[in-house]
C-alpha positions as CSV (number, residue, x, y, z in Angstrom):
1,M,39.7,90.2,204.4
2,R,43.0,91.7,203.3
3,R,42.4,90.6,199.7
4,F,39.2,92.5,199.6
5,T,40.9,95.7,200.8
6,V,43.6,95.5,198.2
7,C,41.1,94.8,195.4
8,S,38.8,97.6,196.6
9,A,41.7,100.1,196.6
10,F,42.7,98.9,193.1
11,F,39.1,99.3,191.9
12,V,38.7,102.8,193.3
13,W,42.1,104.0,191.9
14,N,41.7,102.6,188.4
15,V,38.0,103.0,187.9
16,L,37.2,106.2,189.8
17,V,40.3,108.2,190.4
18,L,42.4,107.8,187.2
19,P,39.5,108.7,184.8
20,A,38.7,111.8,186.8
21,I,42.3,112.9,186.7
22,S,42.7,112.4,183.0
23,Q,39.4,114.4,182.3
24,A,40.3,117.2,184.6
25,E,40.5,120.7,183.2
26,P,44.0,122.1,182.7
27,P,45.0,124.6,185.3
28,P,44.1,128.2,184.4
29,P,46.9,130.2,182.8
30,P,49.0,132.6,185.0
31,K,47.5,136.1,185.3
32,F,49.5,139.3,185.0
33,E,48.1,140.6,188.3
34,D,49.5,137.6,190.2
35,Y,53.1,138.8,189.4
36,P,53.1,142.5,190.4
37,A,56.2,144.6,189.7
38,S,58.0,145.5,192.9
39,E,59.7,148.6,191.7
40,T,59.1,151.7,189.6
41,L,61.7,153.8,187.8
42,A,62.7,157.0,189.5
43,G,64.2,159.5,187.1
44,P,65.3,159.1,183.5
45,P,66.4,155.7,182.2
46,R,70.0,154.8,181.7
47,Q,71.1,154.3,178.1
48,P,71.6,150.7,177.0
49,I,75.0,149.2,177.7
50,L,76.2,147.5,174.6
51,L,78.5,144.8,175.9
52,L,78.1,142.1,173.2
53,P,78.6,142.3,169.4
54,V,74.9,141.5,168.9
55,H,74.0,144.5,171.2
56,R,76.0,146.8,169.0
57,L,74.4,145.3,165.9
58,Y,71.0,146.6,167.2
59,K,72.3,149.8,168.8
60,T,69.9,152.1,167.0
61,R,66.9,150.0,167.9
62,L,67.8,149.8,171.6
63,H,68.6,153.6,171.9
64,R,65.4,154.6,170.0
65,G,63.4,152.4,172.3
66,I,64.7,154.2,175.4
67,Q,64.8,157.7,174.0
68,S,61.7,158.0,171.9
69,G,59.7,154.9,172.7
70,E,60.0,153.5,169.2
71,G,59.3,149.8,169.2
72,L,58.1,149.6,172.8
73,L,55.9,146.5,173.0
74,G,52.3,147.2,173.7
75,V,52.7,151.0,173.5
76,A,50.8,152.6,170.5
77,K,51.9,156.2,171.2
78,P,54.6,156.5,173.9
79,Q,54.6,159.3,176.4
80,Q,57.6,161.6,176.3
81,P,59.8,160.6,177.9
82,P,58.9,157.0,177.3
83,Q,57.9,155.1,180.5
84,P,58.9,151.5,181.2
85,N,56.5,148.9,179.7
86,F,57.6,145.8,181.6
87,A,58.0,144.9,185.3
88,G,58.1,148.5,186.5
89,V,61.6,149.5,185.4
90,F,62.3,147.6,182.1
91,Y,61.8,148.6,178.5
92,A,60.7,145.7,176.3
93,I,61.7,146.7,172.7
94,T,60.6,144.8,169.7
95,W,61.3,145.0,166.0
96,G,60.8,142.8,162.9
97,C,63.5,140.4,161.8
98,G,63.1,140.4,158.0
99,S,60.1,138.2,157.5
100,D,56.4,138.7,158.0
101,G,55.5,137.3,161.5
102,C,58.9,137.3,163.1
103,A,59.7,139.5,166.1
104,S,62.9,140.3,167.9
105,L,62.9,141.2,171.6
106,A,65.3,143.0,173.9
107,I,64.7,143.9,177.5
108,V,66.6,147.0,178.7
109,D,66.9,147.7,182.5
110,G,66.0,151.4,182.9
111,R,68.1,151.5,186.2
112,S,71.4,150.1,184.9
113,G,71.2,150.0,181.1
114,S,71.8,146.2,181.0
115,V,70.4,144.5,178.0
116,Y,68.8,141.1,178.0
117,G,67.5,138.8,175.2
118,P,64.3,136.7,175.1
119,P,63.8,133.5,177.2
120,P,66.2,130.7,176.4
121,D,63.8,128.4,174.7
122,A,62.7,131.1,172.2
123,D,64.0,130.6,168.7
124,S,67.5,132.0,168.8
125,R,69.0,130.5,165.5
126,Q,69.6,133.9,163.9
127,S,70.3,136.3,166.8
128,E,70.2,136.5,170.5
129,F,67.1,138.6,170.2
130,I,64.8,136.5,168.0
131,A,61.9,135.8,170.2
132,T,59.0,134.4,168.2
133,P,57.8,133.7,164.8
134,N,54.2,134.7,165.4
135,T,52.5,133.5,162.3
136,G,49.5,131.2,161.9
137,G,47.2,133.0,164.4
138,C,49.5,132.9,167.4
139,K,49.6,135.9,169.7
140,G,53.3,136.6,169.8
141,I,54.6,138.5,172.9
142,E,52.5,140.0,175.7
143,L,53.5,141.8,178.9
144,R,52.4,144.7,181.1
145,P,54.2,147.7,182.8
146,E,53.0,146.7,186.2
147,S,53.7,143.0,186.0
148,R,56.8,140.6,186.0
149,L,54.9,138.1,183.8
150,I,55.8,137.7,180.2
151,F,53.8,135.6,177.8
152,I,55.2,134.3,174.5
153,E,53.1,132.3,172.0
154,R,54.9,131.1,168.9
155,A,53.9,128.9,166.0
156,E,55.3,125.5,165.6
157,W,54.5,122.6,163.3
158,S,53.5,119.3,164.8
159,S,52.1,116.1,163.4
160,G,48.6,117.5,164.0
161,G,49.3,120.7,162.0
162,L,50.2,124.2,163.2
163,V,50.1,124.7,167.0
164,C,50.8,127.7,169.2
165,Q,53.3,127.0,171.9
166,R,52.3,129.2,174.9
167,S,55.1,129.9,177.5
168,Y,54.6,131.9,180.6
169,Y,57.7,133.3,182.4
170,E,58.2,135.2,185.6
171,W,61.0,137.8,185.4
172,R,62.8,137.5,188.7
173,D,66.3,138.3,189.7
174,L,67.1,139.4,186.1
175,Q,66.2,136.0,184.8
176,Y,63.3,134.3,183.2
177,K,61.6,131.5,185.2
178,L,59.3,129.2,183.2
179,I,56.0,129.0,185.0
180,A,53.8,127.2,182.6
181,K,53.9,125.9,179.0
182,T,51.0,124.6,176.9
183,A,50.2,124.0,173.3
184,V,46.9,125.0,171.5
185,K,45.7,124.6,168.0
186,A,46.5,127.7,166.0
187,E,43.6,129.9,165.0
188,H,43.4,130.6,161.3
């Protein structure tokens, strides 16, 4: 009788359960509305505090982002004065990095003026601020003023050709927390 139970369990697991698991749909991507910002900026933003040499290298970009809204990600025509465009109190400022399809990213805290770079697994070979080479049909960087979620999709070559590496991060306690990471074939 015991042999029958062990064999039955083996059959059920290997023939019914494992194939179902391997064919299961991947979980849905995180949604911006699931990570709401907990604060809003009261009053004018603080100017960026340029502590590191790389901050001073991009001084004009950082100051223009706060003062005029130039380079604010996802903002076609900024209000005057510019409003935070990320997580309620932060200014996500982008600029090109010398080649077509490359974007630099800096996050400036409107309350304190502290400056942060992109997530640690973003391409940082040239500068602390290089976030994503967004060539090959990949989306680049997406975020929302009312959300702590940031989405970065960058192109990478693999044995199967060009793929888009999708990374979802939650901005919490002034740090990026990786939530999900997937790869999809690049759209041409």
